[in-house]
C-alpha positions in Angstrom: 0.2 0.1 0.0 2.7 2.2 1.1 5.9 2.2 -1.3 7.5 5.6 -0.7 11.2 6.1 -2.4 13.6 6.2 0.5 15.8 8.4 -1.7 13.0 11.5 -0.7 14.1 11.0 2.8 17.5 12.4 2.1 16.0 15.5 0.6 13.3 15.9 3.1 15.1 14.8 6.5 13.9 15.3 9.8 16.0 15.6 12.8 16.0 12.8 15.0 15.1 8.9 14.8 12.7 7.1 12.3 9.4 6.9 13.8 7.4 3.6 13.2 3.9 2.3 14.6 6.1 0.6 17.5 4.2 -3.0 17.3 1.1 -1.3 15.6 1.9 -2.5 12.2 5.1 -2.2 9.4 6.5 1.2 9.3 4.8 2.9 6.6 6.6 6.3 6.5 10.0 7.4 7.0 9.9 10.4 9.2 10.4 12.9 6.3 7.2 11.5 4.6 5.1 11.4 7.9 6.3 15.2 8.8 4.4 16.5 5.5 1.2 13.7 5.6 0.7 15.4 9.2 1.2 18.7 7.7 -1.4 18.1 4.7 -4.0 16.6 7.2 -3.7 19.7 9.5 -4.3 22.0 6.5 -7.2 19.8 5.2 -9.1 21.1 8.8 -7.8 21.8 12.1 -6.9 18.8 14.2 -6.0 17.1 17.5 -3.3 14.7 17.7 -6.0 11.6 18.4 -7.5 12.3 15.5 -4.5 12.7 13.0 -3.6 9.0 14.3 -7.3 8.1 13.7 -7.2 9.6 10.0 -3.9 7.9 9.2 -5.6 4.6 10.2 -8.5 4.9 8.3 -6.5 6.2 5.4 -4.7 3.3 5.5 -7.7 1.0 5.5 -6.5 -0.4 9.2 -3.2 -1.2 7.9 -1.4 1.3 9.6 -1.3 3.3 13.0 1.3 5.4 14.1 1.7 5.7 17.4 1.4 8.9 19.4 5.3 8.8 20.2 5.7 9.3 16.4 2.7 11.8 16.2 3.0 14.3 19.2 6.8 15.3 18.8 6.0 15.5 15.2 3.2 17.5 16.2 5.7 19.8 18.8 8.3 20.4 15.8 5.9 21.6 14.0 4.8 23.8 16.2 8.7 25.2 16.9 9.1 25.1 13.1 6.1 27.7 13.0 4.3 25.3 10.2 1.2 24.7 12.6 -0.3 26.8 16.0 -2.1 25.2 18.9 -5.0 26.4 21.0 -6.3 24.5 24.0 -9.2 22.8 23.3 -10.4 21.3 27.0 -7.5 19.2 28.0 -6.3 18.5 24.3 -4.4 20.9 21.9 -5.8 21.6 18.2 -3.3 22.3 15.2 -4.1 24.6 12.8 -1.9 25.1 10.0 -0.1 28.8 9.8 0.3 30.6 6.2 4.0 29.6 7.3 3.1 25.9 7.2 0.9 26.5 4.0 3.3 28.0 2.2 5.8 25.2 3.1 3.3 22.8 1.4 2.9 24.8 -1.0 6.8 25.0 -2.1 6.4 20.9 -1.8 3.0 20.2 -3.2 4.2 17.9 -6.1 6.3 15.7 -3.2 3.3 16.1 -1.1 0.5 14.8 -3.5 2.9 11.9 -4.5 3.2 10.7 -1.3 -1.1 11.4 -0.5 -1.6 9.6 -3.8 0.2 6.7 -2.5 -1.6 6.7 1.1 -4.6 5.9 -1.6 -3.0 3.0 -3.8 -4.6 -0.5 -3.4 -2.8 -2.4 -1.4 -0.8 -5.6 -2.9 -2.9 -8.9 -2.9 -2.4 -9.2 1.0 -3.8 -5.5 1.4 -7.3 -7.0 2.4 -6.2 -9.9 4.1 -4.2 -7.6 6.5 -7.0 -5.2 7.1 -9.3 -7.9 7.4 -7.1 -8.7 10.5 -6.7 -5.6 12.0 -10.3 -5.1 11.6 -10.6 -8.4 13.9 -8.3 -7.1 16.0 -10.1 -3.5 16.6 -12.8 -5.4 17.2 -11.4 -8.0 19.9 -9.8 -4.8 21.5 -12.9 -2.9 21.7 -15.0 -5.6 23.2 -12.3 -6.3 25.9 -11.6 -2.9 27.3 -14.8 -1.1 25.6 -17.7 -3.4 26.7 -15.8 -4.9 30.0 -17.0 -8.1 29.3 -18.1 -11.0 32.1 -16.4 -14.3 31.7 -18.7 -16.0 29.6 -18.2 -13.6 27.0 -14.0 -13.4 27.0 -15.0 -17.5 26.3 -17.2 -16.9 23.4 -14.7 -14.6 21.9 -11.8 -16.9 23.1 -13.8 -19.6 21.2 -14.4 -17.4 17.8 -10.7 -17.0 17.4 -9.6 -20.4 18.0 -12.1 -21.3 15.2 -10.9 -19.0 13.0 -7.4 -19.9 13.2 -8.2 -23.6 12.7 -10.1 -22.9 9.7 -7.7 -20.8 8.4 -4.5 -23.4 8.9 -6.9 -26.6 7.2 -6.8 -23.8 4.0 
């Protein structure tokens, strides 16, 4: 789904280490590309950090979720660079693009458009399977974390997962 040219990173390098999903799937973006993607999302509408994470997950079809450890430092860097401003919104910060950030995006429009186009490319043969796996994982997590299931419901979830595993192994 995401086939970014690693050479582009040489021209659009962000200080620090590469940021990835840390256990949330494979690394989909190098640090330089992520800066452009996040700034583009903020240019579309002001966003909170959590909204950026969820938007990236949705645009990736569930196959990638950036970690907060990748997004929040990046937002701080964009703030320090003057590309975004942040206003308090309850206990969150709402990030809005600044004229400097808009000018930066305009100067790099071709690169930004290429990154965004690659995000929208259909995945290879395994993409649909990966998306389904992530949807299953999300459903299980939601049931366990948010619905506070009793022991009987947990046993049902475990039985479903065991049956699915056995059916896949029998293919």
